[in-house]
C-alpha positions, 0 to 999 in steps of 0.5 A: 624104861622113862620117866615121867618127865622125860623131855621136860626143861626147867629153867630154875632162877630161884634160891634158898628153899622154896623155889629150889625145892619145887625145881628139885622135885620136878628133877626126881621126876625126870625133868632136866632142870637147869640150876642158873646162877650169878657167876658168884653162885646163889646165895645159899651155896656159898653163904651157907657153908662151914668152909670157904669154897664148899657148897653147903649142905643146904644148897647140896640138900636143896639141888639134887638132880640138877645141872648148874649153869652160870648166867649173869642176867644183869649183862646183855649177853646173859639176858640173850643167852638166858633168852636164848635157853628160853626158847628151848625150855618148858618151864621157868621157876623164879623167886626173885624180888617183885617185879624183878624178872620185868626189870630183866626184860624177862617176865613172862610176856616177854619170855612167851613172845619168844616161846608161846609153850612156856610156863613161868613160875613164881615163888614169892611170900605174899604172891605178885599182888595184894598189900603185902606183894612187895614185903619179904618172907622166909619160912618162919615168916610164912609160919606166922602170917599163914596162922601155924605158928599161933597153933603151936606151943603149950597152951600157955607158952608163946607162939612157936615156930615148927622145925618143918619146911611148911612156908618153904619146901610146901611152897616148892610142891605146890608150885611144882603141883602148879607146873604140872597141871599147866603142862597138862592144860598146855597139851590142850591148848598149846600155850603156856601160862602163869603160876603164881604161888605165895607162901603164906597162901600154902601155910593156910592151906595146910594149917586149914584143917587146924583151924576148923574150931573157928567155925564152931564159935571158938576164938581164937583157936587155943594152942593144944600143946601135943594133946589132940583135941579129940583124942585120949590118949594121944600125947607124947610119952617119956620111954626108958632111958629118959634122953632129949629123944626118948619118946613115942607119941601114941594116937588112939582114935577109934575104939579098936586102937583103944582095945589093942592098948588095953591089950598091950598095956594090961592095966585093970583101970583100963579094964573100966567099960566106960572107958570105951566111950571116946567123951568118957576117956577125953574126961579122965584123960590125965589119968589114963595118960599117968597111966600109959607113961607109966608103962612106956617109961619101962620100955625103950621107944623102939620096943613100944613102938613094935608093941602098939604097932603090932596091936593096931596102935598108931604110935612113932618113936621120936627120931632124932636127925642121927637116927632118921639117916640111919633108919633101916626102913627108910633106907630099905625103901630107898628114901635115905641114900648115900651118894658122893660129892667132890668136896663134902665126900659121903653124904647120906641124903633124903632122896624123892618121897614119891614112887612112880611103878613106870618112872624112876630117877636115881639121886645124883649129888647137886651141881657144882658152880657152872659144871655143865656150861660147856654142856648146856651153853655149847649145847643150845647156844653153839658156843666153843671152849674159847668162846666161853673161857672169853665169856668167863674172862667178861663176867657173863658166865 
């Protein structure tokens, strides 16, 4: 059985999270992704490691299913070898500073001259144009500038960042969507194009539905904490034995869910027929939430989830990192897998969240630095072992 992106070659010049997550998602769909690194490695490979000379966990998670080739793009020979690779590639992904690829002579126009079918994807904090184009960005900057931080936190507290990659990994996924669209269009036109994705734009896109009160005259839209603005009960509820993550989130969004909650909790005050109306529940949500938490606090979070889930009530236990990695559902679906790494040993690793019925890819570990130099550069550039050794001695690879 083949894979969805079999035969697609991607050159990944990106580093940290946003760009690498884009390339990784394409690798999970079966593309051959060749990570191009400086001879010293990308910044996250060793810079984020707790052990000198050992690939960081950060790097290992962001670079699954890839090959690694080292090239010094500041050297003429390194750029020449990159161009040879680009002639054979379908996609180039980069998140270098504005204008950096052009200064190297490797911008889209230059690459398109040697390979008209090339698709170049640029992942930046604020895009390639506009007043913020030269500003640097990371995850938390994107969250701040995309508006989500203003909505996150308690009503009387400061803005809070989210411990999730909506500015980084989500930007990578949007870039992957753009690349896939460009590949489809290329099958019609025969030529590639630029794909430009900005972190700020992506966070705005992901946050847009949560700005909806803006169009209803609420200015600015306030923070609401964990409570839903449109449903009740809908909140985080404490569970036994009251550890730091012994909570469940319960969300009652419609009459059927309300009936399910009432049938499970079986509290007399919940049987008031007026509470079948959402507006009435919103008016009395403080009292309702006290009843719900009195019930959840006598049970552990997994029991609460099982009881309410069986009754059709959306309910999720708050899983901590250990619980996520060991979760039987995630492992049963192949979302968490164990892989062997040469220097880190056995690692529980999140896999691809996308399942295609006719395209299956096995999760493979992140590559060691320059692990595929001989394979890729030998094949594409026709270099033998002696030539590769000299290039390494000269600092080209």
